[in-house]
FIVOPA-223819 format. One record per residue: residue in three letters; y, z, x of N, C-alpha, C in turn. Coordinates in steps of 0.001 Angstrom, whole numbers, padded with zeros to 6 digits. Atoms other than C-alpha are relative to their C-alpha. Example, Ala and Ser with C-alpha at 12.3 -4.5 7.8 and 13.67 -1.06 7.14 Angstrom:
BEGIN
<rec 'ala', <-001190, 000000, 000890>, <-004500, 007800, 012300>, <001200, 000000, 000900>>
<rec 'ser', <-001190, -000060, -000820>, <-001060, 007140, 013670>, <001090, 000730, -000770>>
END
This chain:
BEGIN
<rec 'met', <-000964, -001107, 000295>, <003626, -058937, -001951>, <-000189, 001097, -000557>>
<rec 'ser', <000414, -001399, 000068>, <002925, -055406, -002229>, <001103, 000185, -000916>>
<rec 'lys', <-000873, -001000, 000640>, <004500, -053265, -004974>, <000359, 001218, 000223>>
<rec 'thr', <-000246, -001505, -000212>, <005011, -050108, -002982>, <001135, -000348, 001082>>
<rec 'cys', <-001112, -000271, -000843>, <007929, -048830, -001241>, <000051, 000270, 001424>>
<rec 'asn', <000273, -000210, -001565>, <008435, -049147, 002513>, <000117, 001385, 000587>>
<rec 'ile', <-000510, -001389, -000824>, <009981, -045519, 003091>, <-001131, 000960, -000219>>
<rec 'cys', <000714, -000806, 000187>, <007974, -043396, 001051>, <-001295, -000221, -000333>>
<rec 'gly', <001135, 000656, 000517>, <005066, -045440, -000164>, <-000408, 000193, -001561>>
<rec 'arg', <000169, -000171, 001310>, <005039, -044826, -003713>, <-000029, -001267, -000291>>
<rec 'gly', <000411, 000751, 000496>, <003012, -047126, -005549>, <000739, -000430, -001815>>
<rec 'ser', <000166, 000354, 001133>, <002148, -048393, -009225>, <-001008, 001232, -000735>>
<rec 'thr', <000692, -001042, 000146>, <000200, -046078, -011565>, <-000591, -000374, -001456>>
<rec 'lys', <000866, 000373, 001220>, <-002085, -046135, -014567>, <000086, 000464, -001095>>
<rec 'asp', <-000226, -000427, 001720>, <-001328, -045573, -018353>, <-000671, -000151, -000670>>
<rec 'ala', <000549, 000294, 001134>, <-002597, -045740, -021456>, <001212, -000171, -001231>>
<rec 'ser', <-001314, -000667, 001149>, <-000642, -046793, -024402>, <-001407, -000323, -000966>>
<rec 'arg', <001203, -000135, 001302>, <-002285, -046079, -027792>, <000253, 000149, -001433>>
<rec 'ser', <-000400, 000696, 001781>, <-002487, -047504, -031281>, <000237, 001170, -001197>>
<rec 'his', <000653, -001532, 000933>, <-002302, -045210, -034265>, <-001758, -000201, -000326>>
<rec 'ala', <001489, -000410, 000033>, <-006227, -045954, -034162>, <-000823, 000967, 000982>>
<rec 'asn', <000593, -000751, -001566>, <-006222, -044248, -030944>, <-000716, -001192, 001134>>
<rec 'asn', <000847, 001279, -000799>, <-007526, -047515, -029339>, <001150, 000239, 001808>>
<rec 'lys', <-000613, -000163, -001335>, <-006559, -047048, -025694>, <-000011, -001561, 001075>>
<rec 'thr', <-000212, 001391, -000639>, <-005027, -050363, -023769>, <000399, 000673, 001352>>
<rec 'ile', <-000684, -000061, -001800>, <-004563, -049529, -019654>, <001113, -001029, 000136>>
<rec 'lys', <-001111, 000709, -000367>, <-001202, -050397, -018622>, <000436, 000435, 001600>>
<rec 'arg', <-000659, -000488, -002167>, <000492, -050444, -014745>, <001605, 000530, -000427>>
<rec 'gln', <-001846, -000266, -000289>, <003946, -048613, -014425>, <000187, -000241, 001165>>
<rec 'tyr', <-000383, 000227, -001494>, <005296, -050212, -011373>, <001283, 000689, 000559>>
<rec 'val', <-000842, -000952, -000120>, <007878, -048319, -009764>, <001483, -001141, 000562>>
<rec 'asn', <-001862, 000516, -000069>, <011794, -049437, -009392>, <000137, -000934, 001240>>
<rec 'leu', <000249, 000323, -001387>, <011700, -051653, -006241>, <001474, -000887, -000076>>
<rec 'gln', <-000840, 000813, -000281>, <014828, -052931, -004741>, <000213, -000833, 001729>>
<rec 'thr', <-000050, 000968, -000988>, <015267, -055271, -001824>, <001530, 000434, 000615>>
<rec 'lys', <-001518, -000365, -000890>, <018025, -054065, 000826>, <-000124, 000031, 001641>>
<rec 'lys', <000167, 000737, -001198>, <019199, -055193, 004237>, <-000033, 001097, 000676>>
<rec 'val', <-000178, -000617, -001055>, <018704, -052886, 006968>, <-000491, -000423, 001333>>
<rec 'gln', <-000152, 000178, -001684>, <019358, -053427, 010761>, <-000308, -001575, -000176>>
<rec 'gly', <000535, 001534, -000076>, <019062, -057253, 010185>, <-001439, -000694, -000703>>
<rec 'gly', <001533, 000736, 000892>, <015475, -057498, 008068>, <000125, 000804, -001548>>
<rec 'lys', <-000255, -000945, 001546>, <015123, -056647, 004440>, <-001503, 000600, -000227>>
<rec 'ile', <000978, -000929, 000362>, <012903, -053889, 002998>, <000099, -000042, -001300>>
<rec 'lys', <000378, -000803, 001198>, <011645, -052582, -000144>, <000062, 001220, -000180>>
<rec 'ile', <-000709, -001161, -000241>, <013218, -049682, -000888>, <-000150, 000455, -001818>>
<rec 'cys', <000066, -000533, 001768>, <012460, -047400, -004717>, <001181, 000788, -000006>>
<rec 'thr', <-001310, -000376, 000148>, <015414, -046376, -006366>, <-000085, 001380, 000301>>
<rec 'arg', <000129, -001229, -000176>, <014418, -042550, -005936>, <000511, 000306, 001824>>
<rec 'cys', <-000106, -000400, -001252>, <014633, -043162, -001717>, <001079, -000452, 000005>>
<rec 'leu', <-001149, 000677, -000126>, <017867, -045432, -002414>, <000958, 001374, -000061>>
<rec 'lys', <-001188, -001125, 000540>, <019765, -042241, -004161>, <-000158, 000992, 001452>>
<rec 'thr', <-000585, -000583, -001188>, <018848, -040075, -001434>, <000245, -000249, 001132>>
<rec 'ile', <-000710, 000625, -000988>, <019828, -041943, 001288>, <001278, -000225, -000140>>
<rec 'asn', <-000905, -000661, 000443>, <022968, -041918, -000513>, <000531, 000831, 000187>>
<rec 'gln', <-000739, -001944, -000218>, <023403, -038342, -000779>, <000292, 000084, 001342>>
<rec 'thr', <-000147, -000695, -001548>, <022795, -037855, 002839>, <001197, -001039, 000881>>
<rec 'ala', <-000924, 000694, -000552>, <025422, -040634, 004012>, <001602, -000083, -000480>>
END
């Protein structure tokens, strides 16, 4: 189960949480994926692509 958009290919990015002591903790920021039915099949689509598709339709 991949966490990437099937249309644009966007995936997760790495980021760092910083404490007051400036300790770095690596965390993942995942893309907001939604599952939608398109032509009888389910695809994972990010909300940015979903918004673009809704604007053109």
